[in-house]
N, CA, C and O of each residue as an XYZ file, in Angstrom:
308
protein
N      90.277     91.305     83.519
C      90.406     91.022     84.862
C      91.528     92.064     85.636
O      92.704     92.093     85.272
N      91.108     92.746     86.530
C      91.932     93.620     87.390
C      92.918     92.905     88.165
O      92.449     92.021     88.882
N      94.223     93.075     88.201
C      95.161     92.363     89.165
C      95.168     92.903     90.568
O      94.758     94.030     90.844
N      95.689     91.983     91.510
C      96.194     92.499     92.693
C      97.606     93.199     92.444
O      98.241     92.973     91.413
N      98.054     94.039     93.415
C      99.343     94.649     93.094
C     100.114     94.162     94.638
O      99.574     94.427     95.713
N     101.215     93.546     94.562
C     102.269     93.296     95.517
C     103.218     94.314     95.458
O     103.876     94.480     94.430
N     103.379     95.089     96.546
C     104.462     96.027     96.736
C     105.285     95.480     97.704
O     104.897     94.871     98.702
N     106.652     95.754     97.328
C     107.809     95.371     98.213
C     109.016     96.087     98.030
O     109.157     96.783     97.025
N     109.951     95.989     98.936
C     111.289     96.838     98.837
C     112.504     95.935     98.756
O     113.647     96.387     98.819
N     112.251     94.754     98.627
C     113.443     93.917     98.295
C     114.130     93.440     99.605
O     115.182     92.817     99.463
N     113.682     93.649    100.817
C     114.230     93.262    102.077
C     113.896     91.802    102.263
O     112.909     91.337    101.693
N     114.673     91.049    103.036
C     114.286     89.634    103.397
C     112.848     89.318    103.679
O     112.364     88.280    103.227
N     112.096     90.197    104.439
C     110.925     89.986    104.892
C     109.863     90.059    103.636
O     108.872     89.335    103.552
N     110.233     91.035    102.699
C     109.401     91.181    101.518
C     109.721     90.144    100.454
O     108.808     89.718     99.746
N     110.939     89.725    100.306
C     111.144     88.542     99.404
C     110.417     87.480     99.852
O     109.678     86.896     99.059
N     110.515     87.076    101.168
C     109.728     85.989    101.524
C     108.347     86.122    101.467
O     107.709     85.107    101.190
N     107.768     87.130    101.664
C     106.364     87.322    101.561
C     106.036     87.224    100.032
O     104.994     86.642     99.730
N     106.738     87.681     99.150
C     106.574     87.661     97.776
C     106.481     86.168     97.309
O     105.555     85.782     96.596
N     107.397     85.422     97.709
C     107.430     83.835     97.336
C     106.178     83.272     97.963
O     105.507     82.524     97.252
N     105.814     83.493     99.047
C     104.512     82.966     99.693
C     103.193     83.273     98.963
O     102.278     82.468     98.787
N     103.234     84.657     98.534
C     101.957     85.113     97.861
C     101.846     84.437     96.486
O     100.759     84.063     96.047
N     103.036     84.288     95.801
C     103.038     83.725     94.543
C     102.922     82.157     94.543
O     102.765     81.512     93.507
N     103.005     81.652     95.684
C     102.687     80.186     95.741
C     101.191     79.929     96.102
O     100.509     78.996     95.679
N     100.806     80.895     96.936
C      99.334     80.834     97.217
C      98.285     81.285     96.240
O      97.130     80.867     96.325
N      98.685     82.165     95.279
C      97.825     82.808     94.362
C      98.291     82.475     92.928
O      99.440     82.085     92.722
N      97.431     82.626     91.991
C      97.826     82.552     90.619
C      98.826     83.677     90.175
O      98.450     84.846     90.097
N      99.913     83.352     89.931
C     100.963     84.510     89.579
C     100.393     85.440     88.442
O     100.750     86.616     88.367
N      99.548     84.913     87.609
C      98.885     85.632     86.420
C      98.138     86.825     86.998
O      97.929     87.835     86.326
N      97.708     86.674     88.369
C      96.635     87.753     88.715
C      97.294     88.691     89.701
O      96.577     89.397     90.409
N      98.648     88.749     89.800
C      99.286     89.567     90.536
C     100.333     90.441     89.893
O     101.204     89.834     89.270
N     100.405     91.730     89.929
C     101.638     92.507     89.534
C     102.581     92.623     90.776
O     102.152     93.060     91.843
N     103.760     92.257     90.624
C     104.786     92.544     91.658
C     105.466     93.816     91.407
O     106.097     94.007     90.368
N     105.344     94.755     92.405
C     106.166     96.071     92.215
C     107.373     95.999     93.325
O     107.112     95.885     94.523
N     108.523     96.064     92.900
C     109.772     96.226     93.713
C     110.012     97.807     93.778
O     110.571     98.446     92.887
N     109.528     98.320     94.917
C     109.800     99.857     94.963
C     111.282    100.348     95.079
O     111.629    101.490     94.778
N     112.197     99.286     95.585
C     113.433     99.669     95.697
C     114.138     99.761     94.201
O     115.138    100.435     93.955
N     113.543     99.092     93.425
C     113.960     99.038     91.874
C     113.108    100.188     90.973
O     113.632    100.731     90.001
N     111.886    100.459     91.365
C     111.032    101.313     90.679
C     110.535    102.259     91.515
O     109.390    102.082     91.930
N     111.179    103.293     91.883
C     110.851    104.456     92.872
C     109.729    105.127     92.214
O     108.884    105.604     92.971
N     109.547    105.265     90.897
C     108.412    105.949     90.233
C     106.975    105.339     90.682
O     105.934    105.954     90.450
N     106.996    104.173     91.294
C     105.878    103.752     91.758
C     105.435    103.868     93.212
O     104.461    103.263     93.661
N     106.265    104.737     93.963
C     106.118    105.016     95.238
C     104.750    105.702     95.520
O     103.921    105.343     96.356
N     104.674    106.735     94.681
C     103.388    107.521     94.809
C     102.132    106.741     94.490
O     101.099    106.924     95.135
N     102.212    105.892     93.520
C     101.055    104.985     93.069
C     100.686    104.062     94.412
O      99.522    103.891     94.776
N     101.780    103.522     95.059
C     101.496    102.823     96.285
C     100.844    103.490     97.462
O      99.924    102.969     98.093
N     101.381    104.709     97.740
C     101.003    105.599     98.771
C      99.365    106.067     98.424
O      98.505    106.212     99.293
N      99.185    106.235     97.167
C      97.698    106.740     96.849
C      96.768    105.589     96.880
O      95.555    105.741     97.027
N      97.408    104.304     96.723
C      96.555    103.116     97.068
C      96.312    102.831     98.642
O      95.410    102.088     99.029
N      97.072    103.395     99.375
C      96.925    103.302    100.766
C      97.951    102.523    101.509
O      97.777    102.163    102.673
N      99.095    102.251    100.774
C     100.083    101.318    101.321
C     100.822    102.193    102.330
O     101.151    103.328    101.985
N     101.121    101.718    103.625
C     101.811    102.361    104.673
C     103.035    101.864    104.878
O     103.965    102.560    105.286
N     103.140    100.450    104.572
C     104.416     99.767    104.757
C     104.550     98.623    103.860
O     103.536     98.093    103.406
N     105.613     98.237    103.592
C     105.815     96.879    102.816
C     106.317     95.943    103.643
O     106.920     96.227    104.678
N     106.072     94.626    103.187
C     105.098     94.229    102.107
C     103.700     94.568    102.217
O     103.227     94.809    103.328
N     102.949     94.614    101.109
C     101.641     94.949    101.122
C     100.977     94.383     99.825
O     101.582     94.328     98.754
N      99.851     94.018     99.977
C      99.055     93.487     98.731
C      97.796     94.260     98.591
O      96.916     94.202     99.450
N      97.697     94.996     97.501
C      96.405     95.751     97.150
C      95.463     94.923     96.207
O      95.742     94.601     95.052
N      94.282     94.621     96.893
C      93.422     93.654     96.026
C      92.601     94.518     94.846
O      92.541     95.745     94.923
N      92.087     93.911     93.945
C      91.399     94.459     92.956
C      90.304     95.439     93.492
O      90.065     96.451     92.834
N      89.693     95.214     94.539
C      88.739     96.049     95.070
C      89.322     97.178     95.999
O      88.601     97.854     96.733
N      90.642     97.321     95.910
C      91.321     98.474     96.599
C      91.679     98.122     98.109
O      92.294     98.974     98.751
N      91.385     97.097     98.626
C      91.611     96.818     99.950
C      93.228     96.522    100.107
O      93.819     95.779     99.323
N      93.849     97.164    101.167
C      95.284     97.043    101.295
C      95.438     96.049    102.551
O      94.834     96.152    103.619
N      96.458     94.978    102.166
C      96.564     94.040    103.058
C      98.066     94.119    103.324
O      98.870     93.730    102.477
N      98.488     94.678    104.628
C      99.824     94.774    104.901
C     100.235     93.522    105.473
O      99.619     92.991    106.398
N     101.254     93.045    104.943
C     101.851     91.624    105.436
C     103.106     91.759    106.154
O     104.105     92.270    105.647
N     103.044     91.233    107.499
C     104.172     91.312    108.280
C     104.721     92.779    108.262
O     103.978     93.716    107.969
N     105.998     92.950    108.573
C     106.402     94.448    108.401
C     107.853     94.474    107.998
O     108.741     93.982    108.696
N     108.038     95.021    106.933
C     109.573     94.957    106.418
C     109.953     96.442    106.464
O     111.092     96.705    106.853
N     109.258     97.293    106.166
C     109.846     98.755    106.000
C     108.667     99.801    105.895
O     107.760     99.513    105.114
N     108.590    100.914    106.555
C     107.539    101.871    106.135
C     107.824    102.655    104.969
O     108.953    102.735    104.487
N     106.948    103.157    104.573
C     107.055    103.995    103.248
C     108.065    105.085    103.218
O     108.655    105.432    102.195
N     108.239    105.633    104.455
C     109.208    106.572    104.686
C     110.711    106.093    104.470
O     111.616    106.750    103.956
N     110.775    104.726    105.008
C     112.240    104.119    104.813
C     112.304    103.884    103.284
O     113.358    104.110    102.690
N     111.232    103.446    102.645
C     111.344    103.029    101.375
C     111.721    104.183    100.398
O     112.335    103.950     99.357
N     111.342    105.406    100.759
C     111.529    106.763    100.079
C     112.882    107.159    100.276
O     113.467    107.820     99.417
N     113.553    106.726    101.583
C     114.934    106.986    101.813
C     115.315    108.429    101.966
O     116.489    108.740    102.167
């Protein structure tokens, strides 16, 4: 089974969204990617269509931008 991918940058908005998502969904079906800690995944996130974080990319490729924590330009720093 393909997982959803939750991208975030570690800001308070992102961490709050991560906790909510993990409460709402089965954590085994989600890969959590902290872009502040793993900058090598930034290109992967952008290629998936992530414009800002926090964002959830579904198994079908839809990008659900949740609230607004930071733009990808901010994440790249």
